[in-house]
C-alpha positions as CSV (number, residue, x, y, z in Angstrom):
1,M,195.3,41.3,52.2
2,S,195.1,38.2,50.1
3,D,192.0,37.2,48.2
4,A,191.4,34.3,50.7
5,L,191.7,36.6,53.7
6,A,189.4,39.2,52.1
7,E,186.8,36.5,51.3
8,L,187.1,35.1,54.9
9,T,186.6,38.6,56.4
10,R,183.6,39.3,54.2
11,S,182.0,36.0,55.2
12,L,182.7,36.5,58.9
13,H,180.7,39.7,58.8
14,E,177.6,37.9,57.4
15,E,175.0,36.9,60.0
16,Q,174.0,33.7,58.3
17,T,177.4,32.5,57.2
18,D,178.1,28.8,56.9
19,I,181.1,28.1,59.1
20,E,181.8,24.7,57.5
21,T,182.4,26.3,54.1
22,L,185.0,28.6,55.6
23,L,187.3,25.9,56.9
24,H,189.1,25.5,53.6
25,L,190.0,29.2,53.7
26,V,191.7,28.7,57.1
27,A,193.4,25.3,56.5
28,G,197.2,25.8,56.5
29,N,196.8,29.6,56.6
30,D,198.5,31.1,59.6
31,E,197.3,34.6,58.8
32,A,193.7,33.4,58.7
33,V,194.1,31.8,62.1
34,K,195.4,35.0,63.5
35,L,192.6,37.0,61.9
36,I,190.1,34.8,63.6
37,I,191.8,34.9,67.0
38,D,191.9,38.7,66.8
39,G,188.2,38.6,65.8
40,L,187.2,36.9,69.1
41,T,187.3,40.4,70.8
42,F,186.0,42.3,67.8
43,P,183.2,44.8,68.8
44,V,180.8,43.8,66.1
45,E,178.7,40.9,67.5
46,A,178.0,39.0,64.3
47,Y,181.7,39.0,63.3
48,R,182.8,38.1,66.8
49,Y,180.3,35.3,67.1
50,N,181.3,33.8,63.7
51,C,185.0,34.0,64.7
52,N,184.2,32.1,67.9
53,R,182.3,29.4,66.0
54,L,185.0,29.1,63.4
55,I,188.0,28.9,65.7
56,V,186.3,26.1,67.7
57,R,186.0,24.1,64.4
58,V,189.6,24.9,63.5
59,A,190.8,23.8,66.9
60,E,188.9,20.6,66.6
61,T,190.3,19.7,63.2
62,A,193.8,21.3,63.4
63,P,194.7,22.1,67.1
64,E,198.4,22.6,66.2
65,S,197.4,25.6,64.1
66,V,195.7,27.3,67.0
67,Y,198.0,26.2,69.8
68,P,200.5,29.1,69.2
69,Y,197.7,31.4,70.6
70,W,197.3,29.5,73.8
71,R,198.4,32.4,75.9
72,N,196.0,34.8,74.1
73,L,193.1,32.4,74.7
74,A,194.1,31.7,78.3
75,G,194.2,35.5,78.9
76,L,190.6,35.7,77.8
77,L,189.5,33.6,80.8
78,E,190.2,36.7,82.8
79,S,188.3,39.1,80.5
80,S,185.5,41.3,81.9
81,N,183.5,40.3,78.8
82,T,181.4,37.1,79.3
83,Y,181.6,36.2,75.6
84,H,185.4,36.5,75.5
85,R,185.6,34.1,78.5
86,C,183.3,31.7,76.8
87,S,185.5,31.7,73.7
88,A,188.5,30.6,75.7
89,I,186.4,28.0,77.5
90,N,185.3,26.5,74.2
91,V,188.6,26.5,72.4
92,L,191.2,25.5,75.0
93,P,190.0,21.9,75.5
94,H,190.6,21.2,71.8
95,L,194.2,22.3,72.0
96,I,195.2,19.8,74.7
97,P,196.5,17.3,72.0
98,A,198.9,19.9,70.8
99,D,199.8,21.0,74.3
100,G,200.8,17.6,75.6
101,G,199.1,18.5,78.9
102,S,201.6,20.7,80.6
103,K,200.0,24.0,80.0
104,F,196.5,22.8,80.8
105,D,197.7,21.2,84.0
106,R,199.0,24.7,85.1
107,M,195.7,26.3,84.3
108,F,193.3,23.6,85.5
109,E,192.2,25.5,88.6
110,K,191.8,28.8,86.7
111,Y,189.7,27.0,83.9
112,F,187.4,25.3,86.4
113,G,187.3,28.4,88.5
114,R,184.9,29.7,85.9
115,L,182.3,27.4,87.4
116,D,182.0,30.3,89.9
117,D,181.8,32.9,87.2
118,D,179.7,36.1,87.5
119,S,177.5,34.9,84.6
120,V,175.6,31.6,84.3
121,I,176.8,31.0,80.8
122,P,180.5,30.1,81.4
123,P,179.7,27.3,83.9
124,C,177.4,25.7,81.4
125,Y,180.2,25.8,78.8
126,I,182.7,24.4,81.2
127,A,180.4,21.4,81.8
128,R,179.8,20.9,78.1
129,N,183.5,20.8,77.4
130,C,184.4,18.3,80.2
131,P,183.9,15.2,77.9
132,T,186.4,16.7,75.4
133,I,188.9,17.4,78.2
134,A,188.5,13.9,79.5
135,S,188.9,12.3,76.0
136,H,192.3,14.0,75.8
137,R,193.3,13.7,79.4
138,P,191.6,10.6,81.0
139,D,194.0,11.0,84.0
140,L,192.0,14.2,84.9
141,I,188.6,12.6,85.1
142,Q,188.5,12.3,88.9
143,R,189.5,15.9,89.3
144,I,186.9,17.0,86.7
145,V,184.1,15.1,88.4
146,Y,185.0,16.5,91.7
147,K,184.9,20.1,90.3
148,L,181.4,19.4,88.8
149,L,180.1,18.0,92.0
150,T,181.1,21.2,93.9
151,I,178.8,23.5,92.0
152,D,176.7,24.1,95.1
153,D,179.8,25.7,96.7
154,T,179.7,28.5,94.2
155,H,178.2,31.9,94.7
156,H,175.4,31.5,92.2
157,E,171.8,31.8,93.5
158,Q,170.0,28.5,93.7
159,G,167.9,29.0,90.6
160,R,171.1,29.5,88.5
161,K,172.7,26.5,90.1
162,D,169.8,24.4,89.2
163,L,170.0,25.6,85.5
164,I,173.8,24.9,85.4
165,K,173.2,21.4,86.8
166,A,171.4,20.3,83.6
167,D,174.7,20.6,81.7
168,I,176.7,19.1,84.6
169,I,174.5,16.0,84.6
170,Q,175.1,15.7,80.9
171,A,178.8,15.8,81.5
172,L,178.6,13.3,84.4
173,D,176.7,11.0,82.1
174,A,179.6,11.0,79.6
175,L,182.1,10.5,82.4
176,Y,180.2,8.1,84.7
177,D,181.7,4.8,83.5
178,R,185.2,6.1,84.2
179,A,184.4,7.9,87.4
180,G,185.7,6.3,90.6
181,N,183.2,8.0,92.9
182,Q,180.0,6.8,91.2
183,S,178.1,6.7,94.5
184,E,178.7,10.4,95.0
185,V,177.7,11.1,91.4
186,L,174.4,9.1,91.9
187,R,173.6,11.0,95.1
188,F,174.3,14.3,93.4
189,V,172.0,13.5,90.5
190,E,169.3,12.0,92.7
191,A,169.2,15.3,94.7
192,Q,168.3,17.1,91.4
193,L,164.9,15.3,91.0
194,D,163.3,18.0,93.0
195,C,165.2,21.0,91.8
196,S,163.6,24.1,90.4
197,S,164.7,23.6,86.7
198,P,162.4,21.3,84.6
199,K,165.4,20.7,82.2
200,T,167.6,19.5,85.1
201,R,164.9,17.3,86.5
202,K,164.4,15.7,83.1
203,A,168.2,15.2,82.8
204,A,168.4,13.7,86.2
205,K,165.6,11.2,85.5
206,A,167.2,10.2,82.2
207,F,170.6,9.7,84.0
208,L,169.2,7.6,86.7
209,K,167.2,5.5,84.3
210,E,170.5,4.7,82.5
211,H,172.8,4.3,85.5
212,A,170.9,3.7,88.7
């Protein structure tokens, strides 16, 4: 193992590691990228969490270096481990520029199918990543908005749906000016003024103050 990989490995095991300082160890280093990808399923939580944070930053800054692992990441969407699924959800949108769109088109339904995940966490991350997807693929905005508006069709109990809707409203806020079905969006947000989540009610009020 090279000195750079050894230093990277040591840092990833630290609970308080500074992810930004590690980017220079990964830049242009294919072995380092593979090490981080492998670390996304590592059984030690601090190490796995740091790998997740770092690979997102690498994907943001150099998507072409992470793109060869698209299949690995797409496979994590089907993992039985919630955190593994979240890693895929958070990284894949940043790889769209390197993808050119074809692979994401084929996995669109699978990706947004995680809105109906067994856990409440993946749907929240899906919503948070929608502006990134839209920035790379504006042609998908209408499909994205439609998916977000169908959250009530998922199996989640109502309290969980209400929590997820806070992130959905934030996503809709970012996409609203480019959404063709603004009246539907407004009705959806207005309906959340009386939901059970204080965070979602606050988000709905802020959205309507801005757009209604």
